[in-house]
C-alpha positions as a Markdown table, in Angstrom:
| # | Residue | x | y | z |
|---|---|---|---|---|
| 1 | Met | -8.0 | -20.7 | 24.1 |
| 2 | Ser | -9.3 | -24.0 | 22.7 |
| 3 | Glu | -10.0 | -26.9 | 25.1 |
| 4 | Pro | -7.3 | -29.5 | 25.4 |
| 5 | Glu | -7.7 | -32.7 | 23.3 |
| 6 | Gln | -9.7 | -35.3 | 25.2 |
| 7 | Val | -8.5 | -38.9 | 24.7 |
| 8 | Ser | -10.7 | -41.7 | 26.0 |
| 9 | Ile | -9.2 | -44.3 | 28.3 |
| 10 | Glu | -9.7 | -47.1 | 25.7 |
| 11 | Glu | -7.3 | -45.3 | 23.4 |
| 12 | Tyr | -4.4 | -45.6 | 25.8 |
| 13 | Val | -2.0 | -48.5 | 26.1 |
| 14 | Arg | -1.3 | -49.3 | 29.7 |
| 15 | Val | 2.3 | -50.3 | 30.4 |
| 16 | Glu | 2.9 | -52.3 | 33.6 |
| 17 | Ser | 6.2 | -52.1 | 35.5 |
| 18 | Ile | 6.7 | -55.3 | 37.4 |
| 19 | Phe | 9.6 | -56.1 | 39.8 |
| 20 | Val | 10.8 | -59.7 | 39.9 |
| 21 | Arg | 11.9 | -60.4 | 43.5 |
| 22 | Arg | 15.1 | -62.5 | 44.1 |
| 23 | Arg | 15.9 | -62.1 | 40.4 |
| 24 | Asn | 16.3 | -58.3 | 40.7 |
| 25 | Ala | 14.9 | -57.6 | 37.3 |
| 26 | Leu | 12.3 | -55.2 | 36.0 |
| 27 | Ile | 9.6 | -56.3 | 33.6 |
| 28 | Leu | 7.9 | -53.7 | 31.3 |
| 29 | Arg | 4.9 | -55.1 | 29.5 |
| 30 | Ala | 2.0 | -53.9 | 27.3 |
| 31 | Gln | -0.5 | -54.8 | 24.7 |
| 32 | Phe | 0.1 | -52.4 | 21.8 |
| 33 | Ala | -3.0 | -52.9 | 19.6 |
| 34 | Pro | -4.6 | -49.4 | 20.5 |
| 35 | Ile | -1.3 | -47.6 | 19.6 |
| 36 | Tyr | -1.1 | -49.6 | 16.3 |
| 37 | Thr | -4.7 | -48.8 | 15.5 |
| 38 | Asp | -4.1 | -45.1 | 15.9 |
| 39 | Tyr | -0.9 | -45.4 | 13.9 |
| 40 | Tyr | -2.7 | -47.0 | 10.9 |
| 41 | Leu | -5.5 | -44.4 | 11.1 |
| 42 | His | -2.8 | -41.7 | 11.0 |
| 43 | Leu | -1.2 | -43.3 | 7.9 |
| 44 | Met | -4.6 | -43.5 | 6.2 |
| 45 | Gln | -5.4 | -39.9 | 7.0 |
| 46 | His | -2.2 | -38.7 | 5.4 |
| 47 | Gly | -2.1 | -41.2 | 2.5 |
| 48 | Ile | 1.1 | -42.9 | 3.7 |
| 49 | Arg | 1.9 | -46.5 | 2.8 |
| 50 | His | 5.0 | -48.5 | 3.9 |
| 51 | Pro | 6.4 | -51.7 | 2.7 |
| 52 | Ala | 5.4 | -54.6 | 5.0 |
| 53 | Glu | 8.9 | -55.1 | 6.4 |
| 54 | Leu | 9.5 | -51.4 | 7.2 |
| 55 | Asp | 6.0 | -51.1 | 8.6 |
| 56 | Gln | 6.6 | -53.9 | 11.1 |
| 57 | Met | 10.1 | -52.6 | 11.9 |
| 58 | Leu | 8.6 | -49.2 | 12.9 |
| 59 | Lys | 5.8 | -50.8 | 14.9 |
| 60 | Asp | 8.3 | -53.0 | 16.9 |
| 61 | Phe | 10.5 | -49.9 | 17.5 |
| 62 | Leu | 7.5 | -47.9 | 18.8 |
| 63 | Ala | 6.9 | -50.7 | 21.3 |
| 64 | Gly | 10.6 | -50.7 | 22.3 |
| 65 | Val | 10.8 | -47.0 | 23.0 |
| 66 | Thr | 7.6 | -47.0 | 24.9 |
| 67 | Leu | 8.7 | -49.8 | 27.2 |
| 68 | His | 12.0 | -48.1 | 27.7 |
| 69 | Ala | 10.4 | -44.8 | 28.6 |
| 70 | Val | 8.5 | -46.6 | 31.4 |
| 71 | Ala | 11.8 | -48.0 | 32.7 |
| 72 | Arg | 13.1 | -44.4 | 33.0 |
| 73 | Pro | 12.1 | -41.4 | 35.2 |
| 74 | Trp | 8.8 | -39.6 | 34.3 |
| 75 | Ala | 10.5 | -36.4 | 33.3 |
| 76 | Glu | 12.6 | -38.0 | 30.5 |
| 77 | Ser | 11.8 | -37.9 | 26.8 |
| 78 | Ile | 13.6 | -40.3 | 24.6 |
| 79 | Ala | 14.2 | -40.1 | 20.8 |
| 80 | Trp | 15.8 | -43.0 | 18.9 |
| 81 | Thr | 16.8 | -43.2 | 15.3 |
| 82 | Val | 18.3 | -46.2 | 13.5 |
| 83 | Asn | 20.1 | -45.4 | 10.2 |
| 84 | Leu | 20.1 | -48.5 | 8.1 |
| 85 | Arg | 21.9 | -49.4 | 4.9 |
| 86 | Ala | 20.2 | -51.2 | 2.0 |
| 87 | Pro | 17.6 | -50.2 | 1.6 |
| 88 | Arg | 18.5 | -46.8 | 3.0 |
| 89 | Val | 16.0 | -45.8 | 5.6 |
| 90 | Asn | 15.9 | -44.0 | 9.0 |
| 91 | Val | 13.5 | -45.4 | 11.6 |
| 92 | Phe | 12.6 | -42.7 | 14.1 |
| 93 | Val | 10.6 | -43.0 | 17.3 |
| 94 | Thr | 10.1 | -40.8 | 20.3 |
| 95 | Ala | 8.3 | -41.2 | 23.6 |
| 96 | Gly | 7.7 | -39.4 | 26.9 |
| 97 | Ser | 5.8 | -40.5 | 30.0 |
| 98 | Ala | 4.9 | -36.9 | 31.0 |
| 99 | Glu | 3.2 | -36.4 | 27.6 |
| 100 | Glu | 1.7 | -39.9 | 27.7 |
| 101 | Ala | 2.6 | -40.1 | 24.0 |
| 102 | Val | 4.7 | -42.1 | 21.5 |
| 103 | Val | 5.1 | -41.3 | 17.8 |
| 104 | Gly | 7.4 | -42.3 | 15.0 |
| 105 | Arg | 8.0 | -42.3 | 11.3 |
| 106 | Leu | 10.2 | -43.7 | 8.5 |
| 107 | Phe | 12.5 | -41.5 | 6.4 |
| 108 | Thr | 13.0 | -43.1 | 3.0 |
| 109 | Glu | 14.1 | -40.2 | 0.8 |
| 110 | Asp | 17.4 | -38.3 | 0.9 |
| 111 | Val | 18.8 | -40.7 | 3.5 |
| 112 | Arg | 22.6 | -40.9 | 3.6 |
| 113 | Glu | 24.0 | -44.4 | 3.2 |
| 114 | Pro | 26.2 | -45.3 | 6.1 |
| 115 | Asp | 28.9 | -47.9 | 6.0 |
| 116 | Arg | 27.0 | -49.9 | 8.7 |
| 117 | His | 23.8 | -49.7 | 10.7 |
| 118 | Tyr | 23.9 | -47.0 | 13.4 |
| 119 | Phe | 21.6 | -46.4 | 16.4 |
| 120 | Tyr | 21.3 | -42.8 | 17.7 |
| 121 | Ser | 19.8 | -42.0 | 21.1 |
| 122 | Gln | 18.8 | -38.6 | 22.5 |
| 123 | Thr | 17.4 | -38.3 | 26.1 |
| 124 | Thr | 16.2 | -35.0 | 27.4 |
| 125 | Thr | 14.7 | -34.0 | 30.8 |
| 126 | Arg | 12.9 | -30.9 | 32.0 |
| 127 | His | 15.7 | -30.0 | 34.4 |
| 128 | Gln | 18.7 | -30.7 | 32.1 |
| 129 | Pro | 19.0 | -28.3 | 29.2 |
| 130 | Glu | 21.6 | -30.4 | 27.3 |
| 131 | Pro | 20.4 | -33.7 | 25.9 |
| 132 | Arg | 22.2 | -37.0 | 26.7 |
| 133 | Leu | 23.5 | -38.4 | 23.4 |
| 134 | Ser | 24.8 | -41.9 | 22.5 |
| 135 | Thr | 25.7 | -43.7 | 19.3 |
| 136 | Leu | 26.2 | -47.4 | 18.7 |
| 137 | Glu | 26.3 | -49.9 | 15.9 |
| 138 | Val | 23.6 | -52.5 | 15.4 |
| 139 | Asp | 24.2 | -55.6 | 13.2 |
| 140 | Asp | 20.7 | -56.6 | 12.0 |
| 141 | Arg | 17.3 | -55.3 | 11.1 |
| 142 | Asp | 15.4 | -56.5 | 14.2 |
| 143 | Pro | 14.2 | -53.7 | 16.5 |
| 144 | Cys | 14.1 | -56.0 | 19.5 |
| 145 | His | 17.8 | -56.7 | 19.1 |
| 146 | Trp | 18.4 | -53.0 | 18.7 |
| 147 | Val | 16.9 | -52.3 | 22.1 |
| 148 | Glu | 18.9 | -55.1 | 23.7 |
| 149 | Arg | 22.1 | -53.7 | 22.1 |
| 150 | Tyr | 21.3 | -50.2 | 23.3 |
| 151 | Tyr | 21.0 | -51.5 | 26.9 |
| 152 | Glu | 24.3 | -53.4 | 26.6 |
| 153 | Gln | 26.2 | -50.5 | 25.2 |
| 154 | Ser | 24.6 | -47.3 | 26.5 |
| 155 | Glu | 22.8 | -48.4 | 29.7 |
| 156 | Gln | 25.7 | -50.8 | 30.6 |
| 157 | Arg | 23.4 | -53.6 | 31.7 |
| 158 | Pro | 21.7 | -56.5 | 30.0 |
| 159 | Ala | 18.1 | -56.5 | 28.8 |
| 160 | Arg | 15.9 | -58.8 | 26.8 |
| 161 | Met | 12.9 | -57.8 | 24.6 |
| 162 | Phe | 10.2 | -60.3 | 23.5 |
| 163 | Arg | 7.3 | -60.4 | 21.1 |
| 164 | His | 4.2 | -62.3 | 22.1 |
| 165 | Asp | 0.9 | -63.0 | 20.4 |
| 166 | Asp | -1.8 | -60.3 | 20.1 |
| 167 | Glu | 0.6 | -57.4 | 19.8 |
| 168 | Val | 2.1 | -57.9 | 23.3 |
| 169 | Phe | 5.7 | -57.0 | 24.0 |
| 170 | Thr | 7.9 | -57.4 | 27.1 |
| 171 | Leu | 11.1 | -55.8 | 28.0 |
| 172 | Val | 13.1 | -57.3 | 30.9 |
| 173 | Thr | 15.9 | -55.2 | 32.3 |
| 174 | Ala | 18.6 | -56.0 | 34.8 |
| 175 | Gln | 18.6 | -54.2 | 38.1 |
| 176 | Pro | 21.5 | -54.1 | 40.7 |
| 177 | Asp | 22.4 | -57.7 | 41.7 |
| 178 | Cys | 20.3 | -59.1 | 38.9 |
| 179 | Asp | 20.5 | -62.9 | 38.3 |
| 180 | Glu | 22.0 | -62.3 | 34.8 |
| 181 | Glu | 22.3 | -66.1 | 34.1 |
| 182 | Trp | 18.5 | -66.4 | 34.6 |
| 183 | Leu | 17.9 | -63.3 | 32.5 |
| 184 | Ala | 20.0 | -64.6 | 29.6 |
| 185 | Ala | 18.2 | -68.0 | 29.6 |
| 186 | Leu | 14.7 | -66.5 | 29.4 |
| 187 | Asp | 12.5 | -67.2 | 26.4 |
| 188 | Ala | 9.1 | -65.7 | 25.4 |
| 189 | Asp | 7.0 | -68.4 | 27.0 |
| 190 | Gln | 8.8 | -68.1 | 30.3 |
| 191 | Val | 8.3 | -64.4 | 30.3 |
| 192 | Ala | 4.6 | -64.7 | 29.5 |
| 193 | Arg | 4.1 | -66.9 | 32.6 |
| 194 | Ile | 6.5 | -65.0 | 34.9 |
| 195 | Glu | 3.8 | -64.4 | 37.5 |
| 196 | Glu | 3.2 | -68.1 | 37.8 |
| 197 | Thr | 6.9 | -69.0 | 38.3 |
| 198 | Glu | 8.4 | -66.0 | 40.1 |
| 199 | Glu | 7.6 | -63.7 | 43.0 |
| 200 | Thr | 6.6 | -60.4 | 41.4 |
| 201 | Ser | 5.1 | -57.1 | 42.5 |
| 202 | Leu | 3.4 | -54.4 | 40.3 |
| 203 | Leu | 5.3 | -51.2 | 40.9 |
| 204 | Glu | 3.3 | -48.8 | 38.7 |
| 205 | Thr | 1.3 | -48.4 | 35.5 |
| 206 | Arg | 1.8 | -45.7 | 32.9 |
| 207 | Arg | -0.3 | -45.0 | 29.9 |
| 208 | Phe | 0.6 | -44.0 | 26.3 |
| 209 | His | -1.2 | -43.3 | 23.0 |
| 210 | Phe | 0.0 | -42.6 | 19.5 |
| 211 | His | 0.1 | -38.8 | 19.3 |
| 212 | Cys | 2.4 | -36.1 | 17.8 |
| 213 | Gly | 0.6 | -32.8 | 18.5 |
| 214 | Cys | 1.8 | -31.2 | 15.2 |
| 215 | Thr | -0.3 | -28.6 | 13.5 |
| 216 | Leu | 0.1 | -26.4 | 10.4 |
| 217 | Gly | 0.6 | -23.5 | 12.8 |
| 218 | Lys | 3.6 | -25.3 | 14.3 |
| 219 | Ile | 5.0 | -26.3 | 10.9 |
| 220 | Leu | 4.9 | -22.9 | 9.2 |
| 221 | Pro | 7.5 | -21.1 | 11.4 |
| 222 | Val | 10.0 | -23.6 | 10.3 |
| 223 | Leu | 9.6 | -22.2 | 6.7 |
| 224 | Gly | 10.1 | -18.6 | 7.8 |
| 225 | Ser | 13.6 | -18.5 | 6.4 |
| 226 | Trp | 12.1 | -19.0 | 2.9 |
| 227 | Arg | 10.0 | -15.8 | 3.2 |
| 228 | Glu | 12.3 | -13.9 | 0.8 |
| 229 | Arg | 13.0 | -16.9 | -1.4 |
| 230 | Lys | 9.5 | -18.3 | -2.1 |
| 231 | Asp | 10.4 | -19.0 | -5.8 |
| 232 | Asp | 13.2 | -21.3 | -4.6 |
| 233 | Leu | 10.8 | -23.1 | -2.3 |
| 234 | Phe | 7.8 | -23.3 | -4.5 |
| 235 | Glu | 9.5 | -23.3 | -7.9 |
| 236 | Asp | 6.6 | -23.4 | -10.4 |
| 237 | Ala | 4.0 | -24.7 | -7.9 |
| 238 | Asp | 1.3 | -22.7 | -6.1 |
| 239 | Val | 1.0 | -25.3 | -3.4 |
| 240 | Ile | 3.6 | -27.6 | -1.8 |
| 241 | Thr | 3.3 | -30.4 | 0.7 |
| 242 | Val | 5.4 | -30.3 | 3.9 |
| 243 | Gln | 5.8 | -33.3 | 6.2 |
| 244 | Cys | 6.1 | -33.3 | 10.0 |
| 245 | Pro | 9.5 | -34.5 | 11.0 |
| 246 | Arg | 8.1 | -36.6 | 13.9 |
| 247 | Cys | 5.1 | -38.3 | 12.4 |
| 248 | Ala | 5.2 | -37.6 | 8.6 |
| 249 | Ala | 1.8 | -35.8 | 8.7 |
| 250 | Arg | 1.3 | -33.9 | 5.4 |
| 251 | Tyr | 0.3 | -30.3 | 5.3 |
| 252 | Arg | -0.5 | -28.2 | 2.2 |
| 253 | Val | 1.2 | -24.9 | 2.2 |
| 254 | Thr | 0.5 | -22.0 | -0.2 |
| 255 | Arg | 2.7 | -19.0 | -1.1 |
| 256 | Asp | 0.6 | -16.6 | 1.0 |
| 257 | Met | 1.0 | -18.7 | 4.1 |
| 258 | Ile | 4.8 | -18.1 | 4.2 |
């Protein structure tokens, strides 16, 4: 058995979970440069390029799902997909604290065109076999607003997500008896200086890195149903390229591999 992959501490993003006393709010905060560095290395390795707008959209959504994962129990894994209209694209991200991993990709081919933008959420736990599903509409192309809308509709409580300089993001979520008027009035500068103006306490720190874990060995079984129909799969080619559905990694597959 091969040794487990070793990831140095510097490659992890550390997400702080901070409680704001008297306001009854939870702050999730992290600097995402290490995750984004690994994300771009992944794109380079597999020859993937995204338009600038979609690239930023995916990066922001990766930050949002990571912060949300830290607001949730350790055993949960969260997968979010937003299906956008023009241009037709699915933005997919998934994160889990137990795996210390976040990953995502864009789907730009063969995407159905919805009549409006839809946000799909799936949450699974180790102790609950059936995933918890929710669907809601979003009305713009800003992932920070998507996360806020998700909290409003699916979590049934307000939340605010902020971008700061140097790839820092903050998610502020309401807890029981939250000062919701204070939460609604927050701006990015106030959130950045929260320890100076409010009584806070650090509850915990979790760490994440950009990681999928896919391999050719894990991808091939998905193609098993094509074993008796190789000509339909390969047509006139001897080699085809198969993409991982979670990270878009590209794998070359030959006929004799099926």
